[in-house]
N, C-alpha and C positions, 0 to 999 in steps of 0.2 A: 908178920904174921895177923896182925889186927887185918889186915887189910883180904888176907883168906878167908876168915869166921864173916866179916861183914858180909862178902859175896856170898856165903852158903844162904841163905834165908833167901832172898829174894830168888837163886837160883830154884831153890826147892817148891817155892812158892810159882813159881813161873812152869814150873815140869808136872806139877798135881794141878794147875789150870788146863795145861794143856792134854794132860791125860783124861780130866775131864770131859774136853769139849772131844777128843777123840770118843772116849766111853759115848756121848752124845750121839754123834753122827754116826757111829757104829749100830747104834742101835735103833735108828733111824731108818740105816738103809736096811738091816734087818726085817724090820717091819713092815718094809715095804715090799723088799724083795722076797721073804720067806711068805710073810703074810698074806700079802695081795696076790703075790703068785702062787700058792698054794694053799693056804690055810682058809683065806677067805674070797677061794675063784669060785664057788657056787654062787655065792651073793653078788660077787661082781661080773658077772656073766650075764648077769639079768639088765647090763645097762651097757648101750654100744656107743662105739664112738667111728668114727667113718667105717663102716659097717663091721669093725669086728667088736668080739667081747671085751669089755674091757680087763676081767681075769686074766684073758689069751693077752693083750695087751702089755700088764703088766709083766706077765712070763716072760713075754721075749724082749719087750724095750723098753718097756717103764722103768723096769729095777736102774736100767742101766742110765737112761737118763738122771736119775734120782740119786744115781751114782756120780756122774758129774759136775748136778748142782751142788751135791755136797762134798766134792772137791775144792769149786770153786767157792765156798764157805766155808772153808779148810783155809784157804789161804787168805779170809778175808781176816778171820778169827785170830790165823799166827802172825797176821801183818799189826794188828792190834794188840795183842797179847808180847810179839816184839819191843811195839814202841813203849807199851806201860812198864816192863819190863828191863829197858834199854839203861845201861848204867853211861850214854851220854846227857852230859844237863843240859 
């Protein structure tokens, strides 16, 4: 029974850290997709990339690219968290 109680604090810390990182990454995605694609589109449209307005680019493709990068970042972060909270000695 003592093994069960000793495993709860690391599990709680692991999930707390996981939820914090998910919140951070989702906030970044929200700011990029909603902010750059909708809220700040007028300011971003003054900048052009490859002939396209930057606001249009974020609305059409940029948020998708950022999402893929955030998935890769989440994988790396989770590998570090898994290693940190691993029960292997």
